[in-house]
N, C-alpha and C positions, 0 to 999 in steps of 0.2 A: 543562594537567593534569600533575601529577607522574608520574614513572614508576611509583611505588607505586599511584597512582590508576588508571593505565592497566592495570596488572596486575589490579587488583580489577575493573575494568570488563570485561576479557577474561574473567575467571572468571564474571561475571554472564552474559555472552553465551553461554558454553559450557555453563553449568549451567542447570537448569530454574527455579531461583528464587534470588534474591540480596537481601540486606538493603540497603535504600536508605541511602546515606551510610556504609556500612560498620558500621552499628550493630547488625545482626543482626535476625532475624525468627523468629517461631515457625513450626513446621510439624507435620504429623501425626506422632504418636508421639514427640514430643520429650520431653526430661526433664521431670518435674513442675515446674511453675512457669516453665520456661525460656521458654515462649511469651510470658509477660508481662514477662520481663526486658527492660529497656532500659538496658544498662550504659553507663557513660561510656567513651569511647574517646579516649585521649590523642592529641595532634597527632603525626602521623608514623606512626600505627598504623591498621590496618583490621581489622574483625571481620566475618566473613560466615558464614552458615549456609545451605546450599542442598542440594537433592537432585538427583542425577545418575542417569540411566538407563545401566546397563552394556550391553554388546553384546547380551546375551540379554533385555534389557528389565527386568532386576531393578533395584530402586532402591537407592541408597546415599546416606546423609546425610553431607555433607562440611562440617566446621567449620574455618575457617581464620583465623589471625591473621597479619598481615603487619606487619613492623617495618622502616621505611625506614632507610637508613644515616644520615640526618641527624636522626632522631628523638631527642628528649631522653630516651631510654630505654636501658637496658642489659639484655642478656639473659645470664644466667649459670646454670651448673649449681648446684643446691642439693640438700641432703639434710636429713633430720630431725635431731632432737637427738642421735641416736646412729646410727652406721653399722651397729651390731649389730641395730637394730630398724627396721622399716618404718613409714612414716606415709602418710596420704593426701596427694594433691597439694594439696588445699584447705588442709590443716594446714601444709604446707611453704610454700605461697604466703603464708599469713597470717604466718608467722614471718619470711619474707623481706620483707614489706611489698610484695608484688608485685601489679601490676594484673591480670596473667594468668599462667597457667602450664599446661604439659602434662607428662605423665609422660615419663621419660627412659629410663634404661638397663634392660637385663634384670637380674634379681636372683635370689637364692637362695630362691625361693618355697617355702613350706612344702609345697605340693601337688606340687612338682616331683619328678622321679624320682631326683634326687641331692642332696636337701636335706641341708645340713650343720649346720643348727641356728640360722642367723642370717639372718632375712628381710631385714634392711637391707643385706646385703652386695651391692654392685653387681658384676655379672659383667663382667669386662673393664675397660678403662681408664676411670678417672674422675679428673679433675683439677678442683679447685675453688679459685678464687682463687690459682692458681699452684701449689698443693700437690698432689702425686700421692697420692691416697688409695686407689686400687685399681690394680693393675698391669694392663697390656694383655693381652688374649688375642691372641697374636701375629698382627698384620696384619689384625684385624677393622676394619671401617669405623666412623668416628666423626664427630660434629659438633664442629668446632673453633671456639671463640670466643676472639678475642685471639691469644695465642701469637705476637706479633710481626707480625701482619697487621691491616690496618685493617678488613677485611670478614670475615664468617663464611665458613668453607669446610668442605668435606667431603672426607675422605681416609682412607686406611688408616694405622693408628697402631701403633707398637711402643714398648715401654718397656724400660729396663734399669736395674737397681739393684745396688749392690755395697757390701760392708763392708770397711773397712781398719782393723785393730787397731793400737794403738800399738807393738806388737812387730814390725810389718811384715807380719803375716799378712793375706791377702786372700781374700775369698770372695764369690761371687755371692749376692745376696739373692733368695729365691724368690718372695716375695709380700708384699703389704701389706694389712692389715686383713681377714684371712680365716682360716678354720680351717686350721692347718698340716696338711700331708699330703693335703688334699683340694682338687682344682682343678676346680670345677664349670664345665663348658664347655670344659675343656682349654685348649690354646694357651699353656701355661706353659713354664718353663725348668728345666733341671737334672735330667733323667732321669725325667720323668713317664711313667706307663704308663696305658693304658686299663683301668679297673677291671674291666670284664667279661671282658676277654681276656688282660690282662697284657702286651700288645704295647706297645712304645715309642710315644709319641704326643707330638708337639710342635705339631701344627696344631690350630686350633679345632675343636670338635665340639659343636654346640649341644645342650644338655640332657643331655650325657654327663658322666660322672665320670672324671677322671683322678686317680691317686694317686702319692705319692712319700713314702717313709718317711724320707728324709734331707733335711729342709728347715729353713730359717730364714725366719720370717715376722715382719715388723715391725708393731707396733701403735702408732698415734698417738693423741693425745688425742681425735680425732674418733670413735674406736671407741665410746667412751662406755659401756663395760661391762667386766666382768672378762674377761681373756683365756681362751680355751678350756682346759679341764683336759686335761693331757697324761698319757701313760703313765709308767711308772717310769723310763724312760730319757730323758725329756724334761727340758729346763732352759730357764730364761729369764734374760736379763740386763736389768736396769733401768738406763736411761741418763738422765742429767739433760740440761738444755738444751745443755750444752757437749759432750755425748757421753761424759761420764765415767760409768763403770759404778759405780753406787751399791750394787747388790746382785745376787747370783746366786741365784735360787731354783729348787728342784727338789722335786717335779715341776712342770711348767708349770701355770699357772692362777692368776690373781689380778688385783688392780686395776692400772690404768695410772695412776700418780701424776700429779697435775696438772703440766702443763708438761714431762712426761717422755715417753720412748718405751720400749717393751718389745720385745726381740728374743726370739722364742719358737722354740726349736729342738727337732727330733725326730731320732733316729738320729744320723747323722754330723754333722748340724747342731748338735745338742745337745753333741756331743763337741767341736766347734769352739769353741762358747761357753765350755765349761769350760776349754779350753786357752788361749784368747786374750781372753776377756772377764771376767776375774776382777775383783773390786771394786778400784777405783783405776785400772784400765786405761782407755784411751779407745778408742772405736770410732766411726769416721767413716762415715756412711751417705750415699751419693750416688745420685741418680736422674736419669735423662734420659728425656724423651718426645720422639719424633721422628715426623714424617709420612713418607710413602712417598718423598719427595724427599730425605729426610735432614735436613730443617729441624728444629732443636730448638724445641719449643714451651715457652716460658717467659715469665715475667712475672706480676706480681701480679694482673693482670686476666684471666688465662688460665683458660678452662673447656674441658674436653674430656669429652664424654659419648659413650661407645662403645655400639654396639648392632650394627646391620647386618641385612641386606646393604645395599650401595648400591642405589639405585633408578634414578637418572639421572646421567649423566656427559656433560658438554659438550652438553647439550640433547637427548640421545637416551636411550631406555631402555637401561639398563646395570645388570644385576643380577648381582653377584658372589657368588652363593649358596654355591658350593663353598668359596671362600676364607673365608667366614664360618661354615663348618661346618654349613650348612643343607642338608637334602635337597630334591630336586625336589618331592616331595609337600608339604613345608612351604611352598614358594614358591607352589604352585598353590591352596592352600586359601583360601577366602574367610573372613576373620576381621575383627573390629574391629582397626584398626591406627592407629598414630601415626607421623607422618613429619615430618622437617625438610627444608627446601629453601632454596636460595639462588638468586636471580635474577641476571641479567647485571649489574645495577647494585649488587649487594650487599644487596638487600632480603632479609630473613630470613622464611621461611614456616614456621609451626608449624601442622600440619594433623592433624585426627582424622577417621577414617572409622568411623562407627557400624556395628555388625553384630549378628547373632544375633536379628534382629527380622523374621521372615518377612513379606513384603509391605510393609514399611516401610523397612528398611535392612538389607541382607544382608551387609555387609562387602565387602572386596576381597581379591583375590589380590595377590601382589607385582607382577606385570605390570600389573594394573589400577591399583594405587596409583601406579606409575611414570607411567602415561599421564595420570592426573589431575594429578599433580604438574607434568608438562610443560604441561598445559592451564592450570595456575595460574601459569605463567611460570618454573618452576624450570629452571635450567640444570644444577644438581646437586642430588641429594636422597638421603636415607638413611632407612631404616626404623628406628624406635625400638621399644621394647617395645609389645606389642599385646595382643589378647584382652581379658580382664577388666581389664587395666591401663590401657587407652586412656581417658584422662580429659583434659578441658580445663576449666579453672577461669577465670572472668572475674569481677572485682569480688566475689570471695568466694563465688560460686555456681558449681555445676557446669553447664557450658554444653552439653555433649553428653549422651548417654545410655549410660553404661557398664553392662555386665552381665556376669556370670560364666557364664551358660548360655543356650542357645538359647531365646528366648521368656521368659527369666527376668526377675526383678525388677531394677529399677535398683539398682545397688550402687556403693559407693566403695571400691575396693581400696586397701589400704596398699601402697606401693611403696618403692623404695630412693632414687631420685633424681627430680628434676624439672628442667625448663627454665623459669626464672622471668623474666618481663618486668617490670622495675622502673623506676619513674620516677626520674630523676637529680635 
C-alpha cells in the first residue's frame, strides 16, 4: 500500500464513514445530487467524504482530497478572469481545466466591514505562476507550492516591493492590485494606521481596515478592470513592458493597457510619480516573497496562497491566531472551514468541513479543525477562507454543501482565488 493509501485508510478508521476506493459516497444532508455522484479520481489522488463526531457528539461532514507527491497532477493557485471581480470555485476550476478545486484566500467581500469595492481582491499574499499579484499581510501563514522546493509546505510569508526611477530615485511600493490608501486586514508597509482609531498599525488585523494617504499601488494586467478613481491630488504612471513611462494621468483612474502596468499614487506617492515618473522616464519595479526562514519563493511554477492561521506544525496542534490578526473568539467559533495540509511524505491534503446544518454538520472550531487534520495525517496545516466560502468542486460539480447562513439553502459563493488540482 502507498503512503497516500495508508493515510486514506487511517482517515477511514478514525471517521465514521469513508468512501471505498477513495471515490466518495453520499450521506445524509449532502449537497443536492452529490450522493449520486461517482466522480473519476486520477491516479495518485484520493477523494473521501465522511462524518465525524466531535467531542460533544455533534456531527461534522469532512470532505478530503489527497494528492501524492508522485501523482501526474499539479496543484496551483488560480483566480478568475479579473482580480477585481470574484468568481465561483466551479467557474475557476472550469477555466483552469481542473479535476478538482477548493476555495483559497480571504478576500474583500462585499458584506465585510471594510469593503473597498473589489470583491476579487485577495487579502494577503497571492502568487500565481511565479508572479506576485497581491502583497503579503506581514507574516500571515500561507500554503506554498513550488518556490524552489519539491514538496508543498506551510509557513509564514512576507513580501517586499520597491520602485527605482531612471533618475536614481527610490521608493517603497505599498501594494499590488488593490484600492490605494485602503489596506483591508492591515499588515501593510509605509505608515499605515488603523482606520477606527488612527493608531499606527503594521501587524495583521483580520477584517479590520487600515488607511494610508501616501501610497503607490501597482496594477498588473491580471487586475482586469479600470484602476480605482482617485482624488484631485492623485496621479498614475502608465508603464510599458520595458518599464518606460508612456503617460502620466491625473487624477487616478482608467484602464490598464494590454501588456502594461499602472502605478497609482495618492498624497506623497502621487508627488513622487510626478517628480520621477514623467513620460519617457523608466521605473523599475522589483518584488521579493520570502518565508519565515528567509528563503526566497520564486520560479514560474510557484503558487502562494495566504490565509491563516496555522493549524498544525510538526504533527501537533499549533494555532498562531494572534500573529494572523484573529481574536480568540474567532478561533473558538464553529463554522464551515477549508484547510490545506501536508503529510510527512509530501502528500497534499485539501479538506472542507461543512457547517451551519444543525444535526447534520455543525462546522468546526480552529482547534477541532487542527485535530481532524492531524487524524488525516497532516504534519503541517493551515486554515483557508471559510464560512460561506467553503467549497469543494470535483469533476465540475460541488462536492460539499456550502451555505451562507445557519440552516440556509445550498449556495455557491463567488470568491477571489482557489487551489486547483490539474492533470499534467
